[in-house]
ModelCIF file with pLDDT and N, C-alpha, C, O atoms, coordinates in Angstrom:
data_MODEL
#
_entry.id   MODEL 
#
_entity.id                         1 
_entity.type                       polymer 
_entity.pdbx_number_of_molecules   1 
#
_entity_poly.entity_id                      1 
_entity_poly.type                           'polypeptide(L)' 
_entity_poly.nstd_linkage                   no 
_entity_poly.nstd_monomer                   no 
_entity_poly.pdbx_seq_one_letter_code       MEAVDALAASPVAADAEAGRIPRAYGVDRSGICWQVARSLHVSRATYFCRL 
_entity_poly.pdbx_seq_one_letter_code_can   MEAVDALAASPVAADAEAGRIPRAYGVDRSGICWQVARSLHVSRATYFCRL 
_entity_poly.pdbx_strand_id                 A 
#
loop_
_entity_poly_seq.entity_id 
_entity_poly_seq.num 
_entity_poly_seq.mon_id 
_entity_poly_seq.hetero 
1 1  MET n 
1 2  GLU n 
1 3  ALA n 
1 4  VAL n 
1 5  ASP n 
1 6  ALA n 
1 7  LEU n 
1 8  ALA n 
1 9  ALA n 
1 10 SER n 
1 11 PRO n 
1 12 VAL n 
1 13 ALA n 
1 14 ALA n 
1 15 ASP n 
1 16 ALA n 
1 17 GLU n 
1 18 ALA n 
1 19 GLY n 
1 20 ARG n 
1 21 ILE n 
1 22 PRO n 
1 23 ARG n 
1 24 ALA n 
1 25 TYR n 
1 26 GLY n 
1 27 VAL n 
1 28 ASP n 
1 29 ARG n 
1 30 SER n 
1 31 GLY n 
1 32 ILE n 
1 33 CYS n 
1 34 TRP n 
1 35 GLN n 
1 36 VAL n 
1 37 ALA n 
1 38 ARG n 
1 39 SER n 
1 40 LEU n 
1 41 HIS n 
1 42 VAL n 
1 43 SER n 
1 44 ARG n 
1 45 ALA n 
1 46 THR n 
1 47 TYR n 
1 48 PHE n 
1 49 CYS n 
1 50 ARG n 
1 51 LEU n 
#
_struct_asym.id          A 
_struct_asym.entity_id   1 
#
loop_
_ma_qa_metric.id 
_ma_qa_metric.mode 
_ma_qa_metric.name 
_ma_qa_metric.software_group_id 
_ma_qa_metric.type 
1 global pLDDT . pLDDT 
2 local  pLDDT . pLDDT 
#
_ma_qa_metric_global.metric_id      1 
_ma_qa_metric_global.metric_value   83.78 
_ma_qa_metric_global.model_id       1 
_ma_qa_metric_global.ordinal_id     1 
#
loop_
_ma_qa_metric_local.label_asym_id 
_ma_qa_metric_local.label_comp_id 
_ma_qa_metric_local.label_seq_id 
_ma_qa_metric_local.metric_id 
_ma_qa_metric_local.metric_value 
_ma_qa_metric_local.model_id 
_ma_qa_metric_local.ordinal_id 
A MET 1  2 84.00 1 1  
A GLU 2  2 89.00 1 2  
A ALA 3  2 87.00 1 3  
A VAL 4  2 86.00 1 4  
A ASP 5  2 88.00 1 5  
A ALA 6  2 90.00 1 6  
A LEU 7  2 87.00 1 7  
A ALA 8  2 88.00 1 8  
A ALA 9  2 92.00 1 9  
A SER 10 2 91.00 1 10 
A PRO 11 2 94.00 1 11 
A VAL 12 2 92.00 1 12 
A ALA 13 2 87.00 1 13 
A ALA 14 2 87.00 1 14 
A ASP 15 2 86.00 1 15 
A ALA 16 2 88.00 1 16 
A GLU 17 2 86.00 1 17 
A ALA 18 2 85.00 1 18 
A GLY 19 2 86.00 1 19 
A ARG 20 2 87.00 1 20 
A ILE 21 2 85.00 1 21 
A PRO 22 2 84.00 1 22 
A ARG 23 2 84.00 1 23 
A ALA 24 2 84.00 1 24 
A TYR 25 2 80.00 1 25 
A GLY 26 2 77.00 1 26 
A VAL 27 2 72.00 1 27 
A ASP 28 2 73.00 1 28 
A ARG 29 2 77.00 1 29 
A SER 30 2 72.00 1 30 
A GLY 31 2 73.00 1 31 
A ILE 32 2 79.00 1 32 
A CYS 33 2 78.00 1 33 
A TRP 34 2 79.00 1 34 
A GLN 35 2 84.00 1 35 
A VAL 36 2 82.00 1 36 
A ALA 37 2 84.00 1 37 
A ARG 38 2 85.00 1 38 
A SER 39 2 81.00 1 39 
A LEU 40 2 82.00 1 40 
A HIS 41 2 84.00 1 41 
A VAL 42 2 85.00 1 42 
A SER 43 2 86.00 1 43 
A ARG 44 2 84.00 1 44 
A ALA 45 2 85.00 1 45 
A THR 46 2 85.00 1 46 
A TYR 47 2 81.00 1 47 
A PHE 48 2 86.00 1 48 
A CYS 49 2 83.00 1 49 
A ARG 50 2 81.00 1 50 
A LEU 51 2 78.00 1 51 
#
loop_
_atom_site.group_PDB 
_atom_site.id 
_atom_site.type_symbol 
_atom_site.label_atom_id 
_atom_site.label_alt_id 
_atom_site.label_comp_id 
_atom_site.label_asym_id 
_atom_site.label_entity_id 
_atom_site.label_seq_id 
_atom_site.pdbx_PDB_ins_code 
_atom_site.Cartn_x 
_atom_site.Cartn_y 
_atom_site.Cartn_z 
_atom_site.occupancy 
_atom_site.B_iso_or_equiv 
_atom_site.pdbx_formal_charge 
_atom_site.auth_seq_id 
_atom_site.auth_comp_id 
_atom_site.auth_asym_id 
_atom_site.auth_atom_id 
_atom_site.pdbx_PDB_model_num 
ATOM 1   N N  . MET A 1 1  ? 27.884 8.869  -1.304 1.00 84.00 ? 1  MET A N  1 
ATOM 2   C CA . MET A 1 1  ? 27.252 9.745  -0.343 1.00 84.00 ? 1  MET A CA 1 
ATOM 3   C C  . MET A 1 1  ? 25.906 10.218 -0.859 1.00 84.00 ? 1  MET A C  1 
ATOM 4   O O  . MET A 1 1  ? 24.976 10.416 -0.077 1.00 84.00 ? 1  MET A O  1 
ATOM 5   N N  . GLU A 1 2  ? 25.793 10.400 -2.156 1.00 89.00 ? 2  GLU A N  1 
ATOM 6   C CA . GLU A 1 2  ? 24.521 10.857 -2.711 1.00 89.00 ? 2  GLU A CA 1 
ATOM 7   C C  . GLU A 1 2  ? 23.424 9.838  -2.479 1.00 89.00 ? 2  GLU A C  1 
ATOM 8   O O  . GLU A 1 2  ? 22.286 10.206 -2.187 1.00 89.00 ? 2  GLU A O  1 
ATOM 9   N N  . ALA A 1 3  ? 23.753 8.558  -2.606 1.00 87.00 ? 3  ALA A N  1 
ATOM 10  C CA . ALA A 1 3  ? 22.758 7.499  -2.389 1.00 87.00 ? 3  ALA A CA 1 
ATOM 11  C C  . ALA A 1 3  ? 22.326 7.456  -0.929 1.00 87.00 ? 3  ALA A C  1 
ATOM 12  O O  . ALA A 1 3  ? 21.145 7.271  -0.637 1.00 87.00 ? 3  ALA A O  1 
ATOM 13  N N  . VAL A 1 4  ? 23.262 7.624  -0.021 1.00 86.00 ? 4  VAL A N  1 
ATOM 14  C CA . VAL A 1 4  ? 22.943 7.623  1.409  1.00 86.00 ? 4  VAL A CA 1 
ATOM 15  C C  . VAL A 1 4  ? 22.077 8.829  1.749  1.00 86.00 ? 4  VAL A C  1 
ATOM 16  O O  . VAL A 1 4  ? 21.110 8.701  2.500  1.00 86.00 ? 4  VAL A O  1 
ATOM 17  N N  . ASP A 1 5  ? 22.402 9.976  1.217  1.00 88.00 ? 5  ASP A N  1 
ATOM 18  C CA . ASP A 1 5  ? 21.612 11.184 1.474  1.00 88.00 ? 5  ASP A CA 1 
ATOM 19  C C  . ASP A 1 5  ? 20.203 11.058 0.902  1.00 88.00 ? 5  ASP A C  1 
ATOM 20  O O  . ASP A 1 5  ? 19.235 11.494 1.525  1.00 88.00 ? 5  ASP A O  1 
ATOM 21  N N  . ALA A 1 6  ? 20.090 10.461 -0.285 1.00 90.00 ? 6  ALA A N  1 
ATOM 22  C CA . ALA A 1 6  ? 18.772 10.262 -0.889 1.00 90.00 ? 6  ALA A CA 1 
ATOM 23  C C  . ALA A 1 6  ? 17.938 9.294  -0.057 1.00 90.00 ? 6  ALA A C  1 
ATOM 24  O O  . ALA A 1 6  ? 16.738 9.497  0.122  1.00 90.00 ? 6  ALA A O  1 
ATOM 25  N N  . LEU A 1 7  ? 18.571 8.253  0.446  1.00 87.00 ? 7  LEU A N  1 
ATOM 26  C CA . LEU A 1 7  ? 17.862 7.292  1.296  1.00 87.00 ? 7  LEU A CA 1 
ATOM 27  C C  . LEU A 1 7  ? 17.436 7.940  2.608  1.00 87.00 ? 7  LEU A C  1 
ATOM 28  O O  . LEU A 1 7  ? 16.327 7.696  3.083  1.00 87.00 ? 7  LEU A O  1 
ATOM 29  N N  . ALA A 1 8  ? 18.291 8.752  3.191  1.00 88.00 ? 8  ALA A N  1 
ATOM 30  C CA . ALA A 1 8  ? 17.963 9.430  4.447  1.00 88.00 ? 8  ALA A CA 1 
ATOM 31  C C  . ALA A 1 8  ? 16.826 10.426 4.274  1.00 88.00 ? 8  ALA A C  1 
ATOM 32  O O  . ALA A 1 8  ? 16.118 10.725 5.236  1.00 88.00 ? 8  ALA A O  1 
ATOM 33  N N  . ALA A 1 9  ? 16.640 10.938 3.075  1.00 92.00 ? 9  ALA A N  1 
ATOM 34  C CA . ALA A 1 9  ? 15.566 11.896 2.809  1.00 92.00 ? 9  ALA A CA 1 
ATOM 35  C C  . ALA A 1 9  ? 14.247 11.221 2.447  1.00 92.00 ? 9  ALA A C  1 
ATOM 36  O O  . ALA A 1 9  ? 13.265 11.900 2.150  1.00 92.00 ? 9  ALA A O  1 
ATOM 37  N N  . SER A 1 10 ? 14.220 9.910  2.469  1.00 91.00 ? 10 SER A N  1 
ATOM 38  C CA . SER A 1 10 ? 13.020 9.157  2.104  1.00 91.00 ? 10 SER A CA 1 
ATOM 39  C C  . SER A 1 10 ? 11.864 9.448  3.052  1.00 91.00 ? 10 SER A C  1 
ATOM 40  O O  . SER A 1 10 ? 12.081 9.620  4.251  1.00 91.00 ? 10 SER A O  1 
ATOM 41  N N  . PRO A 1 11 ? 10.635 9.506  2.532  1.00 94.00 ? 11 PRO A N  1 
ATOM 42  C CA . PRO A 1 11 ? 9.472  9.707  3.405  1.00 94.00 ? 11 PRO A CA 1 
ATOM 43  C C  . PRO A 1 11 ? 9.104  8.458  4.207  1.00 94.00 ? 11 PRO A C  1 
ATOM 44  O O  . PRO A 1 11 ? 8.334  8.543  5.164  1.00 94.00 ? 11 PRO A O  1 
ATOM 45  N N  . VAL A 1 12 ? 9.646  7.306  3.827  1.00 92.00 ? 12 VAL A N  1 
ATOM 46  C CA . VAL A 1 12 ? 9.403  6.058  4.555  1.00 92.00 ? 12 VAL A CA 1 
ATOM 47  C C  . VAL A 1 12 ? 10.375 6.000  5.732  1.00 92.00 ? 12 VAL A C  1 
ATOM 48  O O  . VAL A 1 12 ? 11.588 6.090  5.543  1.00 92.00 ? 12 VAL A O  1 
ATOM 49  N N  . ALA A 1 13 ? 9.851  5.851  6.930  1.00 87.00 ? 13 ALA A N  1 
ATOM 50  C CA . ALA A 1 13 ? 10.673 5.927  8.145  1.00 87.00 ? 13 ALA A CA 1 
ATOM 51  C C  . ALA A 1 13 ? 11.797 4.898  8.165  1.00 87.00 ? 13 ALA A C  1 
ATOM 52  O O  . ALA A 1 13 ? 12.929 5.238  8.509  1.00 87.00 ? 13 ALA A O  1 
ATOM 53  N N  . ALA A 1 14 ? 11.516 3.666  7.811  1.00 87.00 ? 14 ALA A N  1 
ATOM 54  C CA . ALA A 1 14 ? 12.549 2.628  7.830  1.00 87.00 ? 14 ALA A CA 1 
ATOM 55  C C  . ALA A 1 14 ? 13.660 2.939  6.835  1.00 87.00 ? 14 ALA A C  1 
ATOM 56  O O  . ALA A 1 14 ? 14.835 2.721  7.131  1.00 87.00 ? 14 ALA A O  1 
ATOM 57  N N  . ASP A 1 15 ? 13.306 3.437  5.677  1.00 86.00 ? 15 ASP A N  1 
ATOM 58  C CA . ASP A 1 15 ? 14.313 3.805  4.682  1.00 86.00 ? 15 ASP A CA 1 
ATOM 59  C C  . ASP A 1 15 ? 15.143 4.991  5.155  1.00 86.00 ? 15 ASP A C  1 
ATOM 60  O O  . ASP A 1 15 ? 16.355 5.031  4.944  1.00 86.00 ? 15 ASP A O  1 
ATOM 61  N N  . ALA A 1 16 ? 14.496 5.945  5.785  1.00 88.00 ? 16 ALA A N  1 
ATOM 62  C CA . ALA A 1 16 ? 15.217 7.116  6.292  1.00 88.00 ? 16 ALA A CA 1 
ATOM 63  C C  . ALA A 1 16 ? 16.218 6.709  7.371  1.00 88.00 ? 16 ALA A C  1 
ATOM 64  O O  . ALA A 1 16 ? 17.341 7.212  7.393  1.00 88.00 ? 16 ALA A O  1 
ATOM 65  N N  . GLU A 1 17 ? 15.818 5.798  8.269  1.00 86.00 ? 17 GLU A N  1 
ATOM 66  C CA . GLU A 1 17 ? 16.750 5.280  9.275  1.00 86.00 ? 17 GLU A CA 1 
ATOM 67  C C  . GLU A 1 17 ? 17.913 4.573  8.597  1.00 86.00 ? 17 GLU A C  1 
ATOM 68  O O  . GLU A 1 17 ? 19.066 4.732  8.999  1.00 86.00 ? 17 GLU A O  1 
ATOM 69  N N  . ALA A 1 18 ? 17.607 3.793  7.569  1.00 85.00 ? 18 ALA A N  1 
ATOM 70  C CA . ALA A 1 18 ? 18.643 3.056  6.852  1.00 85.00 ? 18 ALA A CA 1 
ATOM 71  C C  . ALA A 1 18 ? 19.628 4.000  6.173  1.00 85.00 ? 18 ALA A C  1 
ATOM 72  O O  . ALA A 1 18 ? 20.768 3.610  5.923  1.00 85.00 ? 18 ALA A O  1 
ATOM 73  N N  . GLY A 1 19 ? 19.231 5.197  5.877  1.00 86.00 ? 19 GLY A N  1 
ATOM 74  C CA . GLY A 1 19 ? 20.140 6.187  5.310  1.00 86.00 ? 19 GLY A CA 1 
ATOM 75  C C  . GLY A 1 19 ? 20.921 6.956  6.350  1.00 86.00 ? 19 GLY A C  1 
ATOM 76  O O  . GLY A 1 19 ? 22.080 7.309  6.135  1.00 86.00 ? 19 GLY A O  1 
ATOM 77  N N  . ARG A 1 20 ? 20.282 7.216  7.484  1.00 87.00 ? 20 ARG A N  1 
ATOM 78  C CA . ARG A 1 20 ? 20.970 7.979  8.538  1.00 87.00 ? 20 ARG A CA 1 
ATOM 79  C C  . ARG A 1 20 ? 22.067 7.172  9.220  1.00 87.00 ? 20 ARG A C  1 
ATOM 80  O O  . ARG A 1 20 ? 23.062 7.743  9.666  1.00 87.00 ? 20 ARG A O  1 
ATOM 81  N N  . ILE A 1 21 ? 21.906 5.863  9.309  1.00 85.00 ? 21 ILE A N  1 
ATOM 82  C CA . ILE A 1 21 ? 22.889 5.036  10.016 1.00 85.00 ? 21 ILE A CA 1 
ATOM 83  C C  . ILE A 1 21 ? 24.247 5.038  9.320  1.00 85.00 ? 21 ILE A C  1 
ATOM 84  O O  . ILE A 1 21 ? 25.240 5.363  9.972  1.00 85.00 ? 21 ILE A O  1 
ATOM 85  N N  . PRO A 1 22 ? 24.350 4.694  8.035  1.00 84.00 ? 22 PRO A N  1 
ATOM 86  C CA . PRO A 1 22 ? 25.682 4.741  7.417  1.00 84.00 ? 22 PRO A CA 1 
ATOM 87  C C  . PRO A 1 22 ? 26.234 6.163  7.318  1.00 84.00 ? 22 PRO A C  1 
ATOM 88  O O  . PRO A 1 22 ? 27.448 6.363  7.320  1.00 84.00 ? 22 PRO A O  1 
ATOM 89  N N  . ARG A 1 23 ? 25.339 7.147  7.232  1.00 84.00 ? 23 ARG A N  1 
ATOM 90  C CA . ARG A 1 23 ? 25.791 8.536  7.209  1.00 84.00 ? 23 ARG A CA 1 
ATOM 91  C C  . ARG A 1 23 ? 26.477 8.879  8.532  1.00 84.00 ? 23 ARG A C  1 
ATOM 92  O O  . ARG A 1 23 ? 27.558 9.468  8.538  1.00 84.00 ? 23 ARG A O  1 
ATOM 93  N N  . ALA A 1 24 ? 25.855 8.513  9.645  1.00 84.00 ? 24 ALA A N  1 
ATOM 94  C CA . ALA A 1 24 ? 26.422 8.825  10.960 1.00 84.00 ? 24 ALA A CA 1 
ATOM 95  C C  . ALA A 1 24 ? 27.686 8.012  11.237 1.00 84.00 ? 24 ALA A C  1 
ATOM 96  O O  . ALA A 1 24 ? 28.641 8.523  11.821 1.00 84.00 ? 24 ALA A O  1 
ATOM 97  N N  . TYR A 1 25 ? 27.690 6.761  10.822 1.00 80.00 ? 25 TYR A N  1 
ATOM 98  C CA . TYR A 1 25 ? 28.828 5.889  11.129 1.00 80.00 ? 25 TYR A CA 1 
ATOM 99  C C  . TYR A 1 25 ? 29.993 6.099  10.172 1.00 80.00 ? 25 TYR A C  1 
ATOM 100 O O  . TYR A 1 25 ? 31.131 6.262  10.610 1.00 80.00 ? 25 TYR A O  1 
ATOM 101 N N  . GLY A 1 26 ? 29.722 6.097  8.877  1.00 77.00 ? 26 GLY A N  1 
ATOM 102 C CA . GLY A 1 26 ? 30.809 6.126  7.904  1.00 77.00 ? 26 GLY A CA 1 
ATOM 103 C C  . GLY A 1 26 ? 31.252 7.499  7.465  1.00 77.00 ? 26 GLY A C  1 
ATOM 104 O O  . GLY A 1 26 ? 32.446 7.741  7.283  1.00 77.00 ? 26 GLY A O  1 
ATOM 105 N N  . VAL A 1 27 ? 30.310 8.398  7.293  1.00 72.00 ? 27 VAL A N  1 
ATOM 106 C CA . VAL A 1 27 ? 30.654 9.718  6.748  1.00 72.00 ? 27 VAL A CA 1 
ATOM 107 C C  . VAL A 1 27 ? 30.976 10.702 7.871  1.00 72.00 ? 27 VAL A C  1 
ATOM 108 O O  . VAL A 1 27 ? 32.017 11.359 7.854  1.00 72.00 ? 27 VAL A O  1 
ATOM 109 N N  . ASP A 1 28 ? 30.075 10.793 8.842  1.00 73.00 ? 28 ASP A N  1 
ATOM 110 C CA . ASP A 1 28 ? 30.273 11.751 9.941  1.00 73.00 ? 28 ASP A CA 1 
ATOM 111 C C  . ASP A 1 28 ? 31.212 11.232 11.027 1.00 73.00 ? 28 ASP A C  1 
ATOM 112 O O  . ASP A 1 28 ? 31.718 12.008 11.838 1.00 73.00 ? 28 ASP A O  1 
ATOM 113 N N  . ARG A 1 29 ? 31.444 9.915  11.040 1.00 77.00 ? 29 ARG A N  1 
ATOM 114 C CA . ARG A 1 29 ? 32.294 9.279  12.060 1.00 77.00 ? 29 ARG A CA 1 
ATOM 115 C C  . ARG A 1 29 ? 31.850 9.669  13.468 1.00 77.00 ? 29 ARG A C  1 
ATOM 116 O O  . ARG A 1 29 ? 32.641 10.179 14.263 1.00 77.00 ? 29 ARG A O  1 
ATOM 117 N N  . SER A 1 30 ? 30.558 9.419  13.767 1.00 72.00 ? 30 SER A N  1 
ATOM 118 C CA . SER A 1 30 ? 29.974 9.814  15.045 1.00 72.00 ? 30 SER A CA 1 
ATOM 119 C C  . SER A 1 30 ? 30.347 8.903  16.203 1.00 72.00 ? 30 SER A C  1 
ATOM 120 O O  . SER A 1 30 ? 30.036 9.223  17.351 1.00 72.00 ? 30 SER A O  1 
ATOM 121 N N  . GLY A 1 31 ? 30.992 7.797  15.946 1.00 73.00 ? 31 GLY A N  1 
ATOM 122 C CA . GLY A 1 31 ? 31.379 6.887  17.012 1.00 73.00 ? 31 GLY A CA 1 
ATOM 123 C C  . GLY A 1 31 ? 31.230 5.451  16.567 1.00 73.00 ? 31 GLY A C  1 
ATOM 124 O O  . GLY A 1 31 ? 31.006 5.162  15.392 1.00 73.00 ? 31 GLY A O  1 
ATOM 125 N N  . ILE A 1 32 ? 31.361 4.551  17.539 1.00 79.00 ? 32 ILE A N  1 
ATOM 126 C CA . ILE A 1 32 ? 31.204 3.139  17.217 1.00 79.00 ? 32 ILE A CA 1 
ATOM 127 C C  . ILE A 1 32 ? 29.726 2.778  17.200 1.00 79.00 ? 32 ILE A C  1 
ATOM 128 O O  . ILE A 1 32 ? 28.876 3.604  17.532 1.00 79.00 ? 32 ILE A O  1 
ATOM 129 N N  . CYS A 1 33 ? 29.422 1.542  16.812 1.00 78.00 ? 33 CYS A N  1 
ATOM 130 C CA . CYS A 1 33 ? 28.043 1.159  16.506 1.00 78.00 ? 33 CYS A CA 1 
ATOM 131 C C  . CYS A 1 33 ? 27.050 1.497  17.617 1.00 78.00 ? 33 CYS A C  1 
ATOM 132 O O  . CYS A 1 33 ? 25.985 2.042  17.329 1.00 78.00 ? 33 CYS A O  1 
ATOM 133 N N  . TRP A 1 34 ? 27.362 1.194  18.867 1.00 79.00 ? 34 TRP A N  1 
ATOM 134 C CA . TRP A 1 34 ? 26.375 1.446  19.921 1.00 79.00 ? 34 TRP A CA 1 
ATOM 135 C C  . TRP A 1 34 ? 26.202 2.940  20.176 1.00 79.00 ? 34 TRP A C  1 
ATOM 136 O O  . TRP A 1 34 ? 25.122 3.370  20.579 1.00 79.00 ? 34 TRP A O  1 
ATOM 137 N N  . GLN A 1 35 ? 27.236 3.731  19.951 1.00 84.00 ? 35 GLN A N  1 
ATOM 138 C CA . GLN A 1 35 ? 27.116 5.178  20.127 1.00 84.00 ? 35 GLN A CA 1 
ATOM 139 C C  . GLN A 1 35 ? 26.244 5.782  19.027 1.00 84.00 ? 35 GLN A C  1 
ATOM 140 O O  . GLN A 1 35 ? 25.436 6.674  19.285 1.00 84.00 ? 35 GLN A O  1 
ATOM 141 N N  . VAL A 1 36 ? 26.411 5.293  17.812 1.00 82.00 ? 36 VAL A N  1 
ATOM 142 C CA . VAL A 1 36 ? 25.587 5.777  16.704 1.00 82.00 ? 36 VAL A CA 1 
ATOM 143 C C  . VAL A 1 36 ? 24.140 5.383  16.932 1.00 82.00 ? 36 VAL A C  1 
ATOM 144 O O  . VAL A 1 36 ? 23.239 6.204  16.759 1.00 82.00 ? 36 VAL A O  1 
ATOM 145 N N  . ALA A 1 37 ? 23.904 4.125  17.323 1.00 84.00 ? 37 ALA A N  1 
ATOM 146 C CA . ALA A 1 37 ? 22.549 3.654  17.586 1.00 84.00 ? 37 ALA A CA 1 
ATOM 147 C C  . ALA A 1 37 ? 21.889 4.500  18.675 1.00 84.00 ? 37 ALA A C  1 
ATOM 148 O O  . ALA A 1 37 ? 20.726 4.885  18.559 1.00 84.00 ? 37 ALA A O  1 
ATOM 149 N N  . ARG A 1 38 ? 22.636 4.778  19.713 1.00 85.00 ? 38 ARG A N  1 
ATOM 150 C CA . ARG A 1 38 ? 22.095 5.582  20.817 1.00 85.00 ? 38 ARG A CA 1 
ATOM 151 C C  . ARG A 1 38 ? 21.794 7.008  20.367 1.00 85.00 ? 38 ARG A C  1 
ATOM 152 O O  . ARG A 1 38 ? 20.766 7.569  20.747 1.00 85.00 ? 38 ARG A O  1 
ATOM 153 N N  . SER A 1 39 ? 22.665 7.597  19.571 1.00 81.00 ? 39 SER A N  1 
ATOM 154 C CA . SER A 1 39 ? 22.449 8.980  19.135 1.00 81.00 ? 39 SER A CA 1 
ATOM 155 C C  . SER A 1 39 ? 21.265 9.088  18.170 1.00 81.00 ? 39 SER A C  1 
ATOM 156 O O  . SER A 1 39 ? 20.615 10.131 18.099 1.00 81.00 ? 39 SER A O  1 
ATOM 157 N N  . LEU A 1 40 ? 20.985 8.007  17.425 1.00 82.00 ? 40 LEU A N  1 
ATOM 158 C CA . LEU A 1 40 ? 19.852 8.003  16.503 1.00 82.00 ? 40 LEU A CA 1 
ATOM 159 C C  . LEU A 1 40 ? 18.576 7.474  17.148 1.00 82.00 ? 40 LEU A C  1 
ATOM 160 O O  . LEU A 1 40 ? 17.528 7.402  16.506 1.00 82.00 ? 40 LEU A O  1 
ATOM 161 N N  . HIS A 1 41 ? 18.675 7.107  18.420 1.00 84.00 ? 41 HIS A N  1 
ATOM 162 C CA . HIS A 1 41 ? 17.535 6.615  19.192 1.00 84.00 ? 41 HIS A CA 1 
ATOM 163 C C  . HIS A 1 41 ? 16.932 5.344  18.600 1.00 84.00 ? 41 HIS A C  1 
ATOM 164 O O  . HIS A 1 41 ? 15.713 5.215  18.489 1.00 84.00 ? 41 HIS A O  1 
ATOM 165 N N  . VAL A 1 42 ? 17.801 4.412  18.221 1.00 85.00 ? 42 VAL A N  1 
ATOM 166 C CA . VAL A 1 42 ? 17.364 3.103  17.763 1.00 85.00 ? 42 VAL A CA 1 
ATOM 167 C C  . VAL A 1 42 ? 18.092 2.042  18.578 1.00 85.00 ? 42 VAL A C  1 
ATOM 168 O O  . VAL A 1 42 ? 19.174 2.292  19.109 1.00 85.00 ? 42 VAL A O  1 
ATOM 169 N N  . SER A 1 43 ? 17.495 0.858  18.674 1.00 86.00 ? 43 SER A N  1 
ATOM 170 C CA . SER A 1 43 ? 18.152 -0.231 19.380 1.00 86.00 ? 43 SER A CA 1 
ATOM 171 C C  . SER A 1 43 ? 19.310 -0.751 18.539 1.00 86.00 ? 43 SER A C  1 
ATOM 172 O O  . SER A 1 43 ? 19.396 -0.476 17.342 1.00 86.00 ? 43 SER A O  1 
ATOM 173 N N  . ARG A 1 44 ? 20.205 -1.511 19.182 1.00 84.00 ? 44 ARG A N  1 
ATOM 174 C CA . ARG A 1 44 ? 21.310 -2.078 18.421 1.00 84.00 ? 44 ARG A CA 1 
ATOM 175 C C  . ARG A 1 44 ? 20.800 -3.058 17.380 1.00 84.00 ? 44 ARG A C  1 
ATOM 176 O O  . ARG A 1 44 ? 21.369 -3.161 16.293 1.00 84.00 ? 44 ARG A O  1 
ATOM 177 N N  . ALA A 1 45 ? 19.724 -3.783 17.702 1.00 85.00 ? 45 ALA A N  1 
ATOM 178 C CA . ALA A 1 45 ? 19.158 -4.727 16.754 1.00 85.00 ? 45 ALA A CA 1 
ATOM 179 C C  . ALA A 1 45 ? 18.644 -3.992 15.506 1.00 85.00 ? 45 ALA A C  1 
ATOM 180 O O  . ALA A 1 45 ? 18.889 -4.425 14.380 1.00 85.00 ? 45 ALA A O  1 
ATOM 181 N N  . THR A 1 46 ? 17.938 -2.891 15.714 1.00 85.00 ? 46 THR A N  1 
ATOM 182 C CA . THR A 1 46 ? 17.447 -2.087 14.601 1.00 85.00 ? 46 THR A CA 1 
ATOM 183 C C  . THR A 1 46 ? 18.598 -1.511 13.812 1.00 85.00 ? 46 THR A C  1 
ATOM 184 O O  . THR A 1 46 ? 18.562 -1.462 12.582 1.00 85.00 ? 46 THR A O  1 
ATOM 185 N N  . TYR A 1 47 ? 19.623 -1.074 14.528 1.00 81.00 ? 47 TYR A N  1 
ATOM 186 C CA . TYR A 1 47 ? 20.820 -0.532 13.874 1.00 81.00 ? 47 TYR A CA 1 
ATOM 187 C C  . TYR A 1 47 ? 21.394 -1.532 12.880 1.00 81.00 ? 47 TYR A C  1 
ATOM 188 O O  . TYR A 1 47 ? 21.625 -1.195 11.718 1.00 81.00 ? 47 TYR A O  1 
ATOM 189 N N  . PHE A 1 48 ? 21.626 -2.763 13.334 1.00 86.00 ? 48 PHE A N  1 
ATOM 190 C CA . PHE A 1 48 ? 22.234 -3.762 12.471 1.00 86.00 ? 48 PHE A CA 1 
ATOM 191 C C  . PHE A 1 48 ? 21.278 -4.234 11.383 1.00 86.00 ? 48 PHE A C  1 
ATOM 192 O O  . PHE A 1 48 ? 21.722 -4.576 10.287 1.00 86.00 ? 48 PHE A O  1 
ATOM 193 N N  . CYS A 1 49 ? 20.005 -4.261 11.653 1.00 83.00 ? 49 CYS A N  1 
ATOM 194 C CA . CYS A 1 49 ? 19.022 -4.625 10.638 1.00 83.00 ? 49 CYS A CA 1 
ATOM 195 C C  . CYS A 1 49 ? 19.009 -3.592 9.524  1.00 83.00 ? 49 CYS A C  1 
ATOM 196 O O  . CYS A 1 49 ? 19.000 -3.955 8.347  1.00 83.00 ? 49 CYS A O  1 
ATOM 197 N N  . ARG A 1 50 ? 19.009 -2.320 9.869  1.00 81.00 ? 50 ARG A N  1 
ATOM 198 C CA . ARG A 1 50 ? 18.973 -1.250 8.875  1.00 81.00 ? 50 ARG A CA 1 
ATOM 199 C C  . ARG A 1 50 ? 20.304 -1.129 8.131  1.00 81.00 ? 50 ARG A C  1 
ATOM 200 O O  . ARG A 1 50 ? 20.336 -0.757 6.958  1.00 81.00 ? 50 ARG A O  1 
ATOM 201 N N  . LEU A 1 51 ? 21.399 -1.445 8.824  1.00 78.00 ? 51 LEU A N  1 
ATOM 202 C CA . LEU A 1 51 ? 22.711 -1.346 8.198  1.00 78.00 ? 51 LEU A CA 1 
ATOM 203 C C  . LEU A 1 51 ? 22.843 -2.350 7.094  1.00 78.00 ? 51 LEU A C  1 
ATOM 204 O O  . LEU A 1 51 ? 23.886 -2.420 6.444  1.00 78.00 ? 51 LEU A O  1 
#
């Protein structure tokens, strides 16, 4: 979790997205892949690329 949180805090936007996605999906259990992508305002393609 520390690595995911550190990545989510990155000043680089792509890295920050890459940290928020596993945090929302695996740790927070926000829903299935398309629900997480929608809540983070990214496309499904971006979701899977960042994951």
